Residue, then its C-alpha position, 0 to 999 in steps of 0.5 A: m309674812e310677804t317678802r319684798k325684793i328691789e331689782p336690778r343691781d344687786g337687789a335686796e330681800v326683807y322679810v321677817g326672820a324666826r324669831g321675829h328680828v326684820c331681814i336685809k338680805q343681798v345677794s351680789g352678782l357673784g354670789e357673795e350673801a351680805l344679811i343683817i339682822m335688826h331687832r325689830d323694835d330697833i325698826p324705827e331708828l334704822i328707818q330715821h337714818l336711812q331717810a337721812t342718808y338718802q337725802e344726803a345721797l340725793d344731795f351729794v355733789p362728786e368731786p370732778e375726776d382729775r382728767d390730766a392724772 
């Protein structure tokens, strides 16, 4: 099975685990590891949520910083 990576930043690895679950692993610059393990049946819904959240992120306009504070 193939592992796919997104770099730079902290990057992420996506792979199929030993029991057929979809795993997403990220190691921070400090060496801390975060792992998400999802049942393969939940992936289509996860993709829908990711696409919607991605669109929200694209549309996001941060509030201007208060330079007087």
